[in-house]
N, C-alpha and C positions, 0 to 999 in steps of 0.2 A: 466742435460737436459733430460736424460732417465726417471728420477723420475717425472719430470714435465709432460712429454708426457704420462706416465702411469696414472697420476692424471687426465689429460684431458680425456683420453679414458674411465676411470671409471665413470667420471661425465656424459659423453655422454651416456653410457650404462644405468646409473641410470635414466637419463631423458627419454630415450627411453622406458624403462620399465614402468615408471610412466605415460606414455602417452603424454608427452610433444612433440609438433610437431617439428621434425627436418627435414632439407632438405635431400632428398635422394641423392644417388650418382650422379644422372643425373641432379640435381639441379631443379627438377620439383615441388618443394614445399613440405609442410608437409605431412607426410604419417601416417594415422591412422592404428594401428596394425589390421590385419584381424581377430584376435582372442584375447581374453583377455590374459594378462600375467598370467601364472600359470594355475589354474584349474577353476572350477565354482565359486570359491571365488574371482573372479575378473570380470572386465567388460571393454569394449572398450570405447573410447571417443564417438563413434557413439551411443552406448547405453545410455550414459549420455545425449547426445544431444537429442535423441528421447524422453527421459523422461522429459527434460526441455521444449521441444516444445509442449507437450501435453496440457499445461495450467493447469494441475492438477497433482501434484506430487504423488498422491495416485495411479495414473494409471500406469500399467506396460505394456510393449510391448509384443505382442504375441511371445511365444517361449523363453522368458527370465525368468529364475528362479533366484529369489533374493537369494544370498548366506546367510547362517545363520550367518556368521561372515565375517569380512573383511580379505583380503589377509594378510598372515603372522600371527604373534601372537601379537595382540595389536598394530600393526604398521599401519593399514589402517582401513577404515570404510566401512560399507555396503552402497549400493547405496541408500537405504532408509534414512540412516543417512546423507549422502551427500545432498540428495534432501530436507531434512528437513531444512538444512541451506540455500540451494540455492533458495528455493521456494519464500521467500519474495522478493528476488532480481529479480528473473525471472518474477514475476508477478507484480512488481512495476509499478505504473503509468498505471493501467488498466482502470482507470476512465477517460472518455473523458473530454477534456477542455470545458469550456462554450463558449470560443471565446471572452470573455471580456478582453479588453486591456486598458481600461480607468478607471478612478476613479472619484467619486463625493462625495461631503460632504453631511451632513445631510439635507441641504436645496436643494440639487440637483445640486449644482454648480460644474462644472468641476474643478478638482484639480490635482496636480502631484501625482502619485501613490506611490512614495518612502515613506516608513514608515507608510503607511496607514493600512496595514494588509488586504487590500481588494483583491478581486479576480483579479482585473487588475494588482496588484503588483506581485502576485505569478504566475498567469496563469498556475496553476497546472493541470496536466493531459496529455493525449495523443491526437494526431490528428487522425481522423478529429474531429473538435469541434462539440459539441452537445449543442445547446441552450436550456435552461430550458423552457419548455412550460407549462403554468399553467393548472392544472387539469389533466395532463397526467403523465405517469411514465417515468423516466429515465431508459433505458434498460440496466441493468447491465449484464455482461457476465454470461453464465451458469456456475453452480458450483455444484460439488458433493464432499462429504467428510465433514470434520470438518470445519465449517465456521469461528468460532472465537476461538482464543486462549487467555485465561486469563493469563497474564504474571506474576501475583502475585506481581506486583509493582504499582498497581493503573492504569495500562494501559491494553488495550485489542487490540490484532492484528486481523484485518479482513483478513483472509487468501485468500479471493477473490481478494481484491484490494491492499493488503499490507499496507493499511493505519493503523495508530495506533491511537486509540481513548481513551480519558479519560474514565475510567470505570464508574466514577460517573457522570451521565448525568444531575445532578442538583447541582453541586458544587456552581454555581454562582447565582442560582435563576434567576429572570428576570432582564433584563438590557435594557437600550437604545442601539440602534445599535452601535453608536460610542463607548460607554462604553464596549460593548461586544467585539468589535474588539481589544480594548486596553487590556481588561482583558485576552482574549485568548492569545495575544502575550506576556503578562507578566507572564503567567503560568510557573512554574518551579517545580522541585523536592522539596518536603517538603510541598507543598500545595495540597489541594484536594485529600489527600491520596496517593500522588505520592512518590515513592522511586526509581525512574528509572534513576536518575542522569541527567534528562533533565534540560536545562537552559532557561532563558527568551529569547524569540525570536525563540525557536524551535517549539512552538505551535502556532496555528492560528485558526481562524474561518473557517470552511469548505466552499467551494464554493457550488453552488446549486447542481451540479451533485454528488459531494462527499457526501453531506448530504443525498441526495436521494438514494445513493448507499446502504445505510443501510436498506432501506425499503423492506419489503416483502408484496406484495399486497394481498397475501392469508391470511394475518393476520390483526387484527385491535385492537385498544385500548390496547397496542400500535401496530402499523403496523411494527413490527420488527420480524426477524426470530425466530421461536419457539426455546426455550432453550437458548436464548442469555444470556451472563453473565453480562450485564450492570446493574447498580443499579441507583436508583433515576430517572428513566425514567418518564417523564411527558407526559400524553396524551394531548398534547397542541402543540403550535407552537414553532419551533426552528429557530433561525437566520441562514442565510448563509452570505457569504461575497460578494454575487453577487447582484449588483444593477439591478433594472428593467430598461433596457436601453432606453425604450421609455417613461418612467416616473421616472426620476432619483432621485426623493425624496422618491422612494419606493425600497424595497428589496424583493428578493425571500425568502420566508420562507417555511418550510416543516411542514405539520401537522402530528403529530405522531398518531393521531386518525385513519386516513385512508391512510396516506402516500402521500397525494396530495401536490404538490408544488403550493403555492398561493402567492399573493403579500401582503405586509404590509408596512405602512409608517415608515420611519426611526425614527420618533418621538414616535413610539409605544414601549411597554414593552413586550419583548419576551425572551424565554429561550436560554441558551448558552451551546453549546457542542463542546469543542475544539478538534482538530485533529492535527496530525503531520505526516510527511512522504509524499510520493507521488510526490516528486519534480522531 
């Protein structure tokens, strides 16, 4: 019994030092340590929280000095290392929904959304919804730091939105809209230069706001951020999964020449750029 009690006490001490919330003696809820355990080579939960809520993991709070190494010897990580892992999760779903909840076929007839790969099926993004307006910009959040990370496996992570894009922006060439939806959903590791372990069903055609989130209106031909790592980018139109709701045989497409969202008939031939994540 004494051995078991000692084990419980040791576990509680370890959890407390690690910053895991424990009820205080009065039962008033979790208590964050007032100071980091150890020396400057540690940090409190509050400091981690403040870094997560800046919206930019490169930012540091005033008065905080990032330790050169983690606490202990090889047993912990610096806050920069933790944030590098947490950032995609903290910023996930930063692109607004379009608000589209229904789906239509190529002729514009209303159909069930299941299995279509359309915007109305995934409804990806955050509230409040922002409807794509032709000829204007979707306002992506402000960002400083390294915008894109080339993952070396045929994918590129957008550090602003946490969306993962196919690095090759011209793997499929031009397609009908219905074919583009199918091809994007069928994409998997082993195709289009991918070695990321992704499987069919993990990729999709981006919605209008996701596609436009790549756009940098200070650039043109293509209207993408300077220094982007993508290959095969076409200065042309790219499909989205978002139907024009007042003209349901049409789709929102994004022009990579100047970044404008415009309309195109579903029977047209347009380029395909798959995305995953952001759910």
